[in-house]
N, C-alpha and C positions, 0 to 999 in steps of 0.2 A: 296699519295705515300705509298708503302708497308712498314709496320713497321718491325723492327728487330725481335720483339717478334713473329710476324706471320711467318717470314722466319725460325726462330729457331724451332718453333712448327712443321712446314711442313717438314723440313729436318730431325727432330727427328723421325717423323712418317715414312718417307721414309726409314730411317736407320732400323727401326724396321721391316718394310716389307721386306727389303733386307735380313736381318738376318733370318727371318722366311722362306723365299724362299730358302735360302741356307740350312737351317736346315731340312726343310720338304717341298720340292717343290710341292708335290702332295696334300698338305693341301688345295690347290686351284684347283678345277676341271676346272674352266673357268676363263677367264679374268674378268668377272663380279664379281666373288668371290673375286678377288683381289681388285676391286673397293670397295666392301662392307667392306673388312678388313681395307683398308686405311681410308675409311670414318669413321669407328668406332674409329680408333686411333685419327683422327683429331677432332672428336666430344667430346672426353674426355677433361675435363677441361673447362675453360670459354673463351678461346681465340677467338673461332669462334662462340660462342653462343650469342655474343653481339647482342642485338635486334636492328633491323634496320627498320625504318618506311618507307613504300613504298606505291605507288599508285597501285591500281588494276583496270584494265579495263578503258574504255573510260569515265565512269562517275566519275572517280577520287576518288573512295572510298579508304580509308586508311586501311592498315593492317600492321601487324608486321611479320618480317621474321628473320632468322639468316643469317650469312655471308657464311655458308658452304652449297654448293649445288652439286647435282649429275646431269650429263648431262645438264649442263646449257648452253644456246645458246650464240654463238658468236654475236658480234655487226655487223661484216662484213658478206657479202654474197659471196658464191663461186659456181662454177660449176665444175663438175668432167670431166676431159679429158677422153672420152670413151675408148681411146686406151691405155693410160698409167696409168689410174686410179688416176692421180694426181689432187689435188684441185687447181683451178685457181681463185684468187680473182676477182670479177666482181660485180659492183653495178647496172648494167643495168637490165631491166626487163627481157629481153631475149637476148641470144647470139646464133649465128649460128656457128656450128662446122661441117664442111663437109656438109652433107645433113641433119643434125639433128638440131633442134631448141630446145635449152635448157633454162630452167629458173633457174637462180642462186638462192640459198637459204642459210639461215644461217646454220652454222655448230653447233657443241656442244662440250664442254669440258667434259672429263670424270668426273673430279672434279674441282670445282671452288670456290675460296674465293672472295666474292664481296668486292668492295670498300666500306668501312664503311661510307664514306661521300657522297655516291651517293643518289640522291633523285628522280630519274626517276621511271617510271613504272617498276614493278617487272620483266617484260619480257625484259627490256632494261637497266638493271644495268651494270655498267662497272665491268669486272672481273679484280681483282688486281693480284691474283695468279691463274694460270691455271696448271692442272696436267693431263697428258695423259699417259695411260698405254697400253702396247701391250704384248701379250703372244704368242710365237711361230709364229710371223709374219716374216718369214725369207725369203721372196722373195728377190732375188739378187738386184732388183731395189730399195729396201728400200722405196717403195711408201707409205707404211703405216706411217713410221717415217717421211717422207717428208711432208705428209699431216698434221700430228700433228705439225710439225715445221712451216708450212705455217699458220696454224690457230693462233699460238702463236705470230708470228712475223708480221702478217699483221697489218699495222699502224692503220687502222680504229678501231681495237679492243683495242688498247692502254693497253695491258697487261703489268704489271710491271715486272713480272718474271714468267717464265714457266718451268715446269719440264716434261721431256719425259723419261718414265721408260720402258725399253725394255727388257723383260724377255724371256729366251729360256730354254726349257727342252729338252736336247739332246736325252734322251731316247725315246722320241716320234717321232723323226725325222728319215726319211729314210737314208740309208747309203749315197745315192747320195746328199741329202740336207746337211748332216753333212760335206761332202767334200767341200761344198760351203761356209761354215762358215768363213774360213780365208779370202776369198774374201769379204764377207759381212763386217767383222770387218775392213778390210783395207779401204773399201769404207766409212764406218762410221767415221773412224778417219780423213778422208778427210774433214769432216764437220768443224773440229777445225780451219782450215785455214781461214774460213770466218764466224765463229760462231757468231751469234748475241749475244751481251753481256747479253741480258735478258733471254737466254735459258741455261738450264743445263740438260745434258743427262746422264742417267745411263744405260749401257748395261751390262747384267748379264746372264751368262750361268751356268747351273748346269748339271752334276758335273763340277767343275772348273778344267779343264784338263791342262791348262797352264796359264801363266800370262795375256794373252790377253782375257781370259774368262770373265774378268770384265774391262770395259772401262768407264772412267769418262771424260766427256767433259763439260767445259774445263778441261784439265788434272790436274789442281791444285785444282779442286773442290773435296773435300774429305767428305765422310760420316762417 
C-alpha cells in the first residue's frame, strides 16, 4: 500500500511544477521537458532512491534498482480504437475491430513509483503511484486524458493512486481552439460525478483568465 510519505513527496513535487508553469510556462518547450523537471524533483532526497532488489531476464539474475522510473510499462494490455483513439483494456493475443486485426500491448506511465515490496522481474513490477502529463492536448473529446485515466484505473494494473496533470498554454492555441476551452472544461468537470477514488486530476491554463482556468478533481484536492 502506498505510504503517506510517498504521497506527500509526489504532491509537493506536483505543486512545484504547477507553480513553475504559472511563473514561466515556456520554461518547458515540450511535454518531455516537464517529465524531466518532475523526475528531478522526485529524485531529490531519499524517498524514492530506496534500493529494490529485482530479477532481470529469464535466468533470474538479481540486480538493484530504485523506485522511481520514467515510461514504466503497465501490467495490463490495451488496444487503441482506431476511430476514437481511445485505449480499450484487452488481455487477448489479438482482437478484431472492423476489418482490422489488432494486437493488444502494454502501455506506459510517464512516471511511476514502484511498489517497494514487489519482488517480480523488473519489467513486471507493480506501480504504486502513476503520474501522467499532457501539454496542449486540447481535443474536445479529451481522448488523451481518457487514455491516461484508463491506464490508471484498469484493475489489472492495481495502481494505488494516479495523478493526471493536464497543462494548457493558451498563447499557442488558435482562436478557434481557445473558444472550445469552456466546453472542454465543462466536459472535464463531468468526470467528478464518477471519478475513481484513486485518481487525482489537475487541469491548469496559462494565463489564468478566469476561475475555471484551474480545475482540481476531486474538487477538495488542494495543492
